[in-house]
N, CA, C and O of each residue as an XYZ file, in Angstrom:
728
protein
N       0.769     -1.208      0.037
C       0.046      0.179      0.025
C       0.822      1.835     -0.044
O       1.948      1.935      0.443
N       0.470      2.494     -0.371
C       1.525      3.209     -0.955
C       0.786      4.746     -0.054
O      -0.244      5.372     -0.301
N       1.566      4.893      0.747
C       1.140      6.292      1.889
C       1.041      7.597      0.945
O       1.748      7.637     -0.062
N       0.352      8.445      1.192
C       0.189      9.579      0.644
C       0.944     10.593      1.565
O       0.579     10.607      2.741
N       1.977     11.469      1.179
C       2.286     12.497      2.449
C       2.362     13.513      1.258
O       2.689     13.225      0.107
N       1.963     14.900      1.783
C       1.664     16.182      1.520
C       3.039     17.165      2.202
O       3.065     17.588      3.358
N       4.018     17.359      1.258
C       4.860     18.312      2.721
C       5.120     19.998      1.945
O       4.542     20.335      0.912
N       5.683     20.510      2.384
C       5.601     21.701      1.900
C       7.209     22.508      2.233
O       7.783     22.492      3.322
N       7.654     23.122      1.082
C       8.880     23.648      1.449
C       8.889     24.986      1.472
O       8.457     25.502      0.441
N       9.446     26.130      2.800
C       8.861     27.267      3.078
C      10.231     27.861      3.074
O      11.099     27.007      3.259
N      10.635     28.963      2.932
C      11.738     29.999      3.300
C      11.542     31.089      2.402
O      10.800     31.073      1.420
N      12.464     32.324      2.911
C      12.103     33.324      1.906
C      12.318     33.114      0.415
O      12.117     32.217     -0.403
N      12.765     34.216      0.429
C      12.704     34.329     -1.861
C      14.881     34.176     -2.134
O      15.835     34.816     -1.692
N      14.763     33.256     -2.855
C      16.206     33.096     -3.804
C      16.796     32.056     -2.900
O      18.026     32.027     -2.903
N      16.160     31.170     -2.101
C      17.147     30.555     -0.952
C      17.664     29.185     -1.545
O      18.634     28.554     -1.128
N      16.770     28.815     -2.682
C      16.492     27.985     -3.868
C      15.672     26.991     -3.477
O      15.963     25.844     -3.815
N      14.499     27.237     -2.694
C      13.129     26.216     -2.458
C      12.767     25.211     -3.878
O      12.599     23.996     -3.776
N      12.697     25.850     -4.996
C      12.375     25.494     -6.257
C      13.512     24.247     -7.064
O      13.375     23.159     -7.623
N      14.456     25.023     -6.775
C      15.441     24.615     -7.207
C      15.748     22.917     -6.451
O      15.947     22.034     -7.286
N      15.768     22.669     -5.587
C      15.845     21.934     -4.210
C      14.562     20.738     -5.032
O      14.687     19.570     -5.400
N      13.548     21.559     -5.066
C      12.428     20.719     -5.229
C      12.287     20.154     -6.752
O      11.590     19.143     -6.828
N      12.733     20.549     -7.752
C      13.238     20.157     -8.711
C      14.264     19.243     -9.086
O      14.269     18.696    -10.188
N      15.447     18.988     -7.903
C      16.538     18.505     -7.643
C      15.771     17.358     -7.250
O      16.148     16.284     -7.719
N      14.768     17.357     -6.484
C      14.451     15.812     -5.834
C      13.543     15.526     -6.762
O      13.528     14.307     -6.932
N      12.938     15.961     -7.300
C      11.549     15.268     -8.662
C      12.384     14.746     -9.856
O      12.154     13.669    -10.406
N      13.175     15.428    -10.140
C      13.366     15.069    -11.886
C      15.014     15.335    -11.615
O      15.699     15.909    -12.463
N      15.355     15.039    -10.832
C      17.218     14.553    -10.547
C      17.738     15.735    -11.672
O      17.938     15.168    -12.747
N      18.054     17.377    -11.768
C      18.427     18.161    -12.642
C      18.295     19.102    -11.602
O      17.508     19.167    -10.657
N      19.653     20.145    -12.140
C      20.025     21.562    -11.452
C      19.311     22.439    -12.213
O      19.318     22.429    -13.444
N      18.427     23.532    -11.231
C      18.277     24.707    -12.340
C      18.910     25.941    -12.427
O      18.362     26.699    -11.627
N      19.479     26.290    -12.805
C      20.460     27.228    -12.716
C      20.094     28.878    -12.302
O      20.637     29.659    -11.521
N      18.651     29.032    -13.412
C      18.316     30.668    -13.951
C      17.425     30.767    -12.328
O      17.522     29.662    -11.795
N      16.794     31.538    -11.631
C      15.817     32.157    -11.245
C      14.663     33.162    -11.402
O      14.608     34.353    -11.711
N      13.686     32.140    -11.042
C      12.479     32.431    -11.832
C      11.429     32.926    -10.313
O      11.175     32.036     -9.501
N      11.123     33.750    -10.170
C      10.367     33.962     -8.667
C       8.926     32.831     -8.707
O       8.202     32.655     -9.687
N       8.825     32.342     -7.710
C       8.043     30.998     -7.662
C       6.685     31.929     -7.171
O       6.608     32.561     -6.118
N       5.726     31.836     -8.151
C       4.180     31.503     -7.357
C       3.655     30.429     -6.258
O       3.443     30.526     -5.050
N       3.565     29.631     -6.955
C       3.327     28.083     -6.045
C       3.369     27.373     -7.325
O       2.809     27.704     -8.369
N       4.285     26.108     -7.051
C       4.047     24.804     -7.883
C       4.075     23.578     -7.030
O       4.755     23.484     -6.008
N       3.198     22.526     -7.565
C       3.321     21.367     -6.643
C       4.107     20.480     -7.908
O       4.439     20.690     -9.075
N       4.169     19.553     -7.085
C       5.365     18.515     -7.946
C       4.835     17.208     -7.042
O       4.362     17.189     -5.906
N       5.039     16.368     -7.776
C       4.947     14.530     -6.729
C       6.055     13.238     -7.327
O       6.214     12.826     -8.476
N       6.607     12.889     -6.240
C       7.142     12.016     -6.592
C       6.965     10.722     -5.916
O       6.504     10.895     -4.788
N       7.168      9.484     -6.207
C       7.067      8.138     -5.558
C       8.253      7.642     -5.138
O       9.162      7.477     -5.952
N       8.402      7.346     -3.858
C      10.103      7.324     -3.746
C       9.436      5.630     -2.637
O       8.273      5.483     -2.259
N      10.269      4.917     -2.455
C      10.837      3.620     -1.393
C      11.565      4.045     -0.481
O      12.747      4.333     -0.672
N      10.866      4.167      0.851
C      11.922      4.539      1.795
C      11.201      3.706      2.627
O      10.000      3.506      2.811
N      12.615      3.108      3.254
C      12.234      1.440      4.927
C      11.308      1.054      4.319
O      10.250      1.079      4.949
N      11.248      0.547      2.907
C      10.468     -0.836      2.279
C       9.338     -0.404      2.525
O       8.552     -1.345      2.637
N       8.700      0.917      2.716
C       7.763      1.606      2.585
C       7.455      2.687      0.795
O       8.112      3.621      0.335
N       6.267      2.017      0.279
C       6.404      3.231     -0.802
C       5.623      4.495     -0.290
O       4.781      4.266      0.578
N       5.792      5.900     -0.734
C       5.275      6.929     -0.305
C       5.203      7.253     -1.935
O       5.917      6.904     -2.876
N       3.874      8.180     -1.824
C       3.848      9.220     -2.722
C       3.971     10.586     -2.564
O       2.940     11.138     -2.179
N       4.721     11.137     -2.707
C       4.668     12.324     -2.088
C       4.466     13.647     -2.698
O       5.430     13.833     -3.440
N       3.606     14.728     -2.739
C       3.209     16.095     -2.977
C       3.930     16.711     -2.403
O       4.122     16.512     -1.203
N       4.510     17.592     -3.047
C       5.406     18.929     -2.769
C       4.902     20.109     -3.222
O       4.669     20.502     -4.365
N       4.774     20.592     -2.202
C       4.343     22.239     -2.606
C       5.483     23.129     -2.625
O       6.203     23.232     -1.632
N       5.705     23.810     -3.741
C       6.641     24.624     -3.725
C       6.143     26.328     -3.352
O       5.536     26.997     -4.188
N       6.432     26.750     -2.272
C       5.677     28.145     -2.108
C       6.252     29.137     -2.456
O       7.470     29.013     -2.584
N       5.722     30.318     -2.708
C       6.472     31.610     -2.988
C       7.157     31.692     -2.018
O       6.870     31.241     -0.909
N       8.404     32.430     -2.398
C       9.498     33.236     -1.401
C       8.505     34.037     -0.104
O       7.350     34.418     -0.298
N       9.168     34.161      1.065
C       8.313     34.939      2.488
C       9.213     35.820      2.493
O      10.288     35.498      1.988
N       9.100     36.863      2.923
C       9.445     37.755      3.839
C       8.331     37.908      5.192
O       7.301     37.274      5.424
N       9.074     39.145      6.053
C       8.173     38.995      7.055
C       7.132     39.942      7.160
O       6.535     39.907      8.235
N       6.720     40.844      6.273
C       5.773     40.991      5.897
C       4.530     40.312      4.756
O       3.485     40.944      4.604
N       4.671     39.506      4.293
C       3.845     38.706      3.325
C       3.359     37.792      4.461
O       3.883     37.390      5.500
N       2.118     37.605      3.855
C       0.819     36.751      5.104
C       1.086     35.775      4.093
O       0.838     35.833      2.889
N       1.800     34.582      4.974
C       1.695     33.002      4.142
C       0.449     32.371      4.133
O      -0.127     32.265      5.216
N      -0.017     31.984      3.248
C      -1.223     31.345      2.641
C      -1.561     30.456      3.344
O      -1.005     29.378      3.137
N      -2.555     30.527      4.408
C      -3.255     29.076      5.092
C      -3.410     27.955      4.357
O      -3.144     26.946      5.011
N      -3.801     27.715      3.043
C      -3.325     26.972      2.471
C      -1.800     26.132      2.174
O      -1.731     24.903      2.162
N      -0.615     27.051      1.942
C       0.558     26.400      2.310
C       0.529     25.572      3.686
O       1.364     24.693      3.899
N      -0.221     25.816      4.375
C      -0.153     24.981      5.997
C      -0.787     24.283      6.163
O      -0.288     23.204      6.483
N      -2.042     24.344      6.094
C      -3.104     22.978      6.387
C      -2.894     22.291      5.576
O      -2.543     22.626      4.444
N      -3.115     20.814      6.102
C      -2.897     19.690      5.376
C      -1.612     18.864      5.343
O      -1.490     17.640      5.380
N      -0.691     19.807      5.266
C       0.963     19.096      5.138
C       1.058     18.562      6.208
O       0.585     19.046      7.236
N       1.656     17.524      6.151
C       1.844     15.979      6.985
C       3.443     16.624      7.448
O       3.884     15.956      8.383
N       4.517     17.886      6.967
C       5.689     18.270      7.192
C       5.966     19.588      6.472
O       5.211     20.330      5.844
N       7.433     19.672      6.782
C       7.923     21.177      6.318
C       8.985     21.010      6.341
O       9.388     20.540      7.405
N      10.226     21.316      5.066
C      11.207     21.684      5.349
C      11.679     23.650      5.364
O      11.488     24.647      4.668
N      12.184     23.364      6.297
C      12.256     24.764      6.448
C      13.549     25.282      5.545
O      14.408     24.415      5.706
N      13.949     26.082      4.865
C      15.058     26.339      3.949
C      15.668     27.744      4.486
O      15.075     28.141      5.490
N      16.517     28.423      4.126
C      17.258     29.317      4.064
C      18.883     29.047      3.540
O      19.484     27.984      3.696
N      19.396     30.193      2.929
C      20.702     30.190      2.285
C      21.531     30.377      3.175
O      21.059     31.018      4.113
N      22.616     30.080      3.292
C      24.006     29.892      4.210
C      24.752     31.351      3.451
O      25.819     31.858      3.797
N      23.855     31.813      2.356
C      24.907     33.055      2.049
C      23.669     34.396      2.203
O      23.627     35.557      1.795
N      23.144     33.900      2.663
C      22.382     34.897      3.327
C      21.477     35.236      4.820
O      20.295     34.937      4.994
N      21.895     35.561      5.283
C      21.970     35.910      6.706
C      20.161     36.609      6.970
O      19.529     36.120      7.907
N      19.655     37.428      6.325
C      18.212     37.949      6.093
C      17.396     36.261      6.333
O      16.742     35.969      7.334
N      17.621     35.439      5.287
C      17.055     34.644      5.398
C      16.841     33.335      6.153
O      15.877     32.569      6.128
N      18.096     33.269      6.894
C      18.311     32.430      8.235
C      17.323     33.010      9.409
O      16.592     32.295     10.095
N      17.447     34.658      9.533
C      17.013     34.714     10.292
C      15.052     35.292     10.117
O      14.295     35.524     11.060
N      14.829     35.349      9.105
C      13.127     34.801      8.833
C      12.951     33.428      9.180
O      11.961     33.347      9.907
N      13.453     32.356      8.989
C      13.114     31.124      9.368
C      12.141     30.929     10.435
O      11.056     30.390     10.216
N      12.698     31.590     12.231
C      12.068     31.663     13.194
C      10.305     32.453     12.845
O       9.251     32.008     13.299
N      10.412     33.359     12.177
C       8.932     33.767     11.905
C       8.376     33.078     11.103
O       7.194     32.792     11.297
N       8.962     32.673     10.124
C       8.001     31.772      9.205
C       7.582     30.476     10.114
O       6.402     30.137     10.029
N       8.318     29.827     10.855
C       8.053     28.419     11.717
C       6.828     28.961     12.504
O       5.771     28.330     12.486
N       6.960     30.156     13.214
C       6.323     30.348     13.921
C       4.558     30.581     13.528
O       3.503     30.247     14.067
N       4.950     31.350     12.273
C       3.354     31.493     11.177
C       2.522     30.003     11.235
O       1.318     29.753     11.294
N       3.913     29.006     11.184
C       3.347     27.800     10.643
C       2.320     27.384     12.084
O       1.109     27.162     12.110
N       3.193     27.384     13.064
C       2.783     26.889     14.175
C       1.546     27.232     15.002
O       0.771     26.568     15.691
N       1.693     28.979     14.553
C       0.336     29.394     15.039
C      -0.968     28.952     13.922
O      -2.132     28.948     14.323
N      -0.748     28.727     13.036
C      -2.030     28.526     11.999
C      -2.726     26.858     12.404
O      -3.883     26.443     12.474
N      -1.199     26.132     12.637
C      -1.951     24.468     12.607
C      -2.194     24.450     14.335
O      -2.812     23.448     14.695
N      -1.801     25.412     15.469
C      -2.177     25.084     16.483
C      -1.421     23.896     17.369
O      -1.871     23.741     18.505
N      -0.405     23.111     16.995
C       0.297     22.654     17.805
C       2.218     22.788     17.353
O       2.830     23.196     16.365
N       2.525     22.331     18.384
C       4.211     22.488     18.295
C       4.838     20.976     17.980
O       6.002     20.614     18.150
N       3.755     20.234     17.488
C       4.263     18.766     17.333
C       4.315     18.746     15.945
O       3.290     18.302     15.427
N       5.363     19.157     15.042
C       4.514     19.272     13.447
C       6.110     18.534     12.938
O       7.169     18.842     13.485
N       6.024     17.739     12.042
C       7.720     17.627     11.866
C       8.299     18.287     10.429
O       7.837     18.188      9.292
N       9.474     18.991     10.915
C      10.292     20.344     10.458
C      11.924     19.447     10.193
O      12.406     18.443     10.717
N      12.407     20.390      9.129
C      13.580     19.566      8.943
C      13.496     20.825      8.015
O      12.786     21.088      7.045
N      15.169     21.977      9.127
C      15.853     22.833      8.692
C      16.998     22.639      7.742
O      17.659     21.630      7.984
N      17.320     23.227      6.910
C      18.350     23.151      5.875
C      18.789     24.394      5.072
O      18.210     25.044      4.202
N      19.806     24.493      5.558
C      20.693     25.309      5.173
C      21.497     25.396      3.437
O      22.628     24.941      3.267
N      20.820     25.940      2.468
C      21.246     25.617      1.498
C      22.236     26.482      1.150
O      22.523     27.543      1.704
N      23.023     25.692     -0.317
C      23.815     26.547     -0.947
C      24.795     26.543     -0.327
O      25.579     27.483     -0.457
N      25.096     25.379      0.636
C      26.811     25.152      1.080
C      27.930     25.018      0.372
O      29.099     25.030      0.757
N      27.283     24.833     -1.169
C      29.117     25.042     -2.421
C      29.281     26.333     -2.451
O      30.400     26.694     -2.814
N      28.507     27.171     -2.178
C      28.948     28.946     -2.415
C      29.796     28.981     -0.590
O      29.557     29.987      0.078
N      30.420     28.226     -0.158
C      31.405     28.493      0.957
C      31.881     29.955      1.048
O      31.510     30.527      2.073
N      32.470     30.529      0.368
C      33.281     31.773     -0.071
C      32.339     33.219      0.380
O      32.763     34.291      0.810
N      31.054     32.827      0.127
C      29.625     33.859      0.048
C      29.117     33.725      1.603
O      28.279     34.470      2.111
N      29.862     32.500      2.347
C      28.852     32.110      3.444
C      28.450     33.451      4.783
O      29.377     34.021      5.359
N      27.162     33.736      5.060
C      27.121     34.459      6.155
C      26.499     33.815      7.354
O      26.322     34.198      8.511
N      26.290     32.977      6.861
C      25.586     32.023      8.502
C      26.330     30.229      8.956
O      26.135     29.104      8.496
N      26.947     30.616      9.733
C      27.874     29.492      9.887
C      27.267     28.055     10.550
O      26.506     28.057     11.517
N      27.666     27.008      9.967
C      26.908     25.373     10.171
C      26.598     25.485     11.832
O      25.523     25.170     12.344
N      27.441     25.855     12.351
C      27.119     26.209     14.176
C      25.732     26.820     14.924
O      25.051     26.538     15.910
N      25.734     27.942     13.732
C      24.099     28.803     14.115
C      23.274     27.934     13.765
O      22.499     27.770     14.708
N      22.881     26.946     12.480
C      22.068     26.298     11.623
C      21.475     25.149     12.600
O      20.289     24.832     12.692
N      22.657     24.557     13.363
C      23.020     23.306     14.232
C      21.735     23.851     15.287
O      20.738     23.162     15.504
N      22.000     25.415     15.976
C      21.936     25.624     17.198
C      20.062     26.001     17.089
O      19.186     25.707     17.902
N      19.942     26.759     15.734
C      18.577     26.893     15.602
C      17.813     25.901     15.833
O      16.874     25.978     16.625
N      18.240     24.376     14.886
C      17.469     23.002     14.973
C      17.221     22.499     16.108
O      16.228     21.855     16.448
N      18.232     22.823     16.778
C      18.179     22.308     18.287
C      17.075     23.160     18.822
O      16.196     22.332     19.056
N      16.600     24.363     19.160
C      15.776     25.072     19.929
C      14.302     24.655     18.993
O      13.180     24.779     19.485
N      14.483     24.275     17.933
C      13.149     23.733     17.079
C      13.114     22.358     17.161
O      12.667     21.682     16.234
N      13.488     21.937     18.051
C      13.970     20.002     18.103
C      13.347     19.451     17.035
O      12.359     18.719     16.968
N      14.451     20.150     15.761
C      14.511     18.918     14.691
C      15.588     18.841     13.834
O      16.287     19.853     13.890
N      15.899     18.156     13.207
C      17.050     17.631     12.052
C      16.987     18.535     11.908
O      16.030     19.286     12.097
N      18.838     18.909     11.206
C      19.304     20.041     10.410
C      20.059     19.806      9.320
O      20.333     18.641      9.609
N      20.725     20.020      8.093
C      21.507     19.611      7.500
C      21.768     20.502      6.583
O      20.742     21.011      6.131
N      22.988     20.986      6.020
C      23.245     22.363      4.928
C      23.198     21.258      3.618
O      23.498     20.072      3.754
N      22.770     21.865      2.340
C      23.002     21.289      1.151
C      23.118     21.880      0.613
O      23.006     23.041      1.008
N      23.520     21.553     -1.077
C      23.666     22.107     -2.911
C      23.309     21.486     -3.406
O      23.796     20.356     -3.446
N      21.984     21.915     -4.257
C      21.343     21.658     -5.099
C      22.166     21.637     -6.149
O      21.744     20.821     -6.968
N      23.457     22.326     -6.615
C      24.216     22.111     -7.424
C      24.992     20.717     -7.660
O      25.179     20.006     -8.647
N      25.404     20.646     -6.131
C      26.244     19.530     -5.911
C      25.579     18.375     -5.868
O      26.232     17.333     -5.815
N      24.021     18.336     -5.886
C      23.406     17.258     -5.201
C      23.860     16.719     -3.925
O      24.128     15.518     -3.934
N      23.959     17.154     -3.175
C      24.269     17.021     -1.711
C      23.264     17.474     -0.705
O      23.048     18.677     -0.554
N      22.489     16.343      0.157
C      21.843     16.229      1.169
C      20.530     16.811      0.532
O      20.009     17.694      1.213
N      19.733     16.409     -0.935
C      18.652     16.746     -1.209
C      17.561     15.889     -1.077
O      16.441     16.290     -0.759
N      17.831     14.762     -1.300
C      17.285     13.401     -1.034
C      17.064     12.809      0.801
O      16.115     12.297      1.395
N      18.183     13.125      1.129
C      18.120     13.284      2.627
C      17.273     13.991      3.432
O      16.698     13.599      4.447
N      17.232     15.194      2.841
C      16.174     16.457      3.534
C      14.990     15.594      3.058
O      14.813     14.733      3.920
N      14.328     15.493      2.309
C      13.119     14.730      2.285
C      12.803     13.510      2.962
O      11.704     13.400      3.506
N      13.847     12.350      2.997
C      13.979     11.588      3.603
C      13.612     11.553      5.193
O      12.676     10.959      5.728
N      14.673     12.404      5.822
C      14.417     12.475      6.898
C      13.230     12.912      7.266
O      12.693     12.278      8.175
N      12.180     14.590      6.441
C      11.439     14.429      6.728
C       9.935     13.455      6.717
O       8.884     13.518      7.355
N      10.403     12.658      5.763
C       9.697     11.420      5.938
C       9.738     10.568      7.274
O       8.797      9.838      7.587
N      10.539     10.663      7.813
C      11.016     10.200      9.126
C      10.507     10.305     10.328
O      10.103      9.540     11.203
N      10.689     12.121     10.067
C      10.202     12.470     11.172
C       8.216     12.825     11.184
O       7.453     13.036     12.126
N       8.017     12.762      9.932
C       6.457     12.642      9.488
C       5.999     10.999     10.109
O       4.968     11.092     10.775
N       6.418      9.873     10.049
C       6.591      8.723     10.211
C       6.194      8.232     11.861
O       5.359      7.482     12.367
N       7.929      9.615     12.640
C       7.433      9.339     13.884
C       6.505     10.021     14.655
O       6.587      9.834     15.869
N       5.360     11.011     14.113
C       4.290     11.380     14.598
C       3.395     10.925     14.028
O       2.347     11.303     14.552
N       3.171     10.035     12.870
C       2.062      9.625     12.716
C       1.699      8.315     12.995
O       0.538      7.949     13.176
N       2.817      7.508     13.035
C       3.093      5.928     13.600
C       4.288      5.687     14.658
O       5.221      4.897     14.508
N       4.124      6.296     15.447
C       5.523      6.486     16.426
C       5.432      4.833     17.086
O       4.382      4.191     17.105
N       6.469      4.432     17.493
C       7.166      2.798     17.564
C       6.162      3.039     18.997
O       5.691      4.051     19.516
N       6.114      1.837     19.272
C       5.684      1.789     20.826
C       6.908      1.077     21.166
O       7.401      0.237     20.415
N       7.692      1.597     22.952
C       8.834      1.193     23.151
C       8.300      0.123     23.909
O       7.157      0.237     24.353
N       9.113     -1.131     24.171
C       8.956     -2.245     24.899
C       9.902     -2.441     25.911
O      11.081     -2.184     25.668
N       9.572     -2.849     26.983
C      10.878     -2.988     28.042
C      11.216     -4.022     27.776
O      10.470     -4.800     27.181
N      12.627     -4.381     28.196
C      13.178     -5.513     28.178
C      13.457     -6.125     29.286
O      14.450     -6.847     29.368
N      12.580     -5.916     30.353
C      12.646     -6.915     31.495
C      11.181     -7.694     31.459
O      10.087     -7.328     31.031
N      11.641     -8.978     32.117
C      10.913    -10.008     32.234
C      10.177    -10.311     33.211
O      10.843    -10.546     34.220
N       8.904    -10.423     33.367
C       8.154    -10.710     34.489
C       7.403    -12.150     34.464
O       6.700    -12.545     33.534
N       7.677    -12.843     35.633
C       7.098    -14.207     35.538
C       6.023    -13.676     36.553
O       6.174    -12.836     37.440
N       5.015    -14.309     36.233
C       3.975    -14.560     37.382
C       3.413    -15.608     37.814
O       2.615    -15.541     38.749
């Protein structure tokens, strides 16, 4: 049985959300930048011996003044929070975007993965890896840096999000290793 999962890729403008999504779905690098209004993509993958039909909402770039559309937030199983390591502003907006998501959904228990994209542009870096790790720790989510150009951690970002979704949707019950004789 194929499990359907809806995810949204969110972040500020020109952090590589669309390029990341196209790389994951079509395995190609999109070099040019065309501002995205909203796109839907889908891909079926096998992860942990389970088949998943993943519907991906590639959102328009956010800034602190834009109102994130409710339809971007409702009905998704998880979110990739994407910033560019070459943009301090995109990093600082992540917390605002996360808060908008949490306020709209009404729960803190939502699968998130924090992604610092464009790590291949190390010479332009404005956000250190340790800063991303610290923010992810405060969000209680996984963190990774990616490069769409070099195809680094793109599949991992989506797979880690699937894992986070499954941990909430289908939590594993821990069994005690103790033996009781009655």
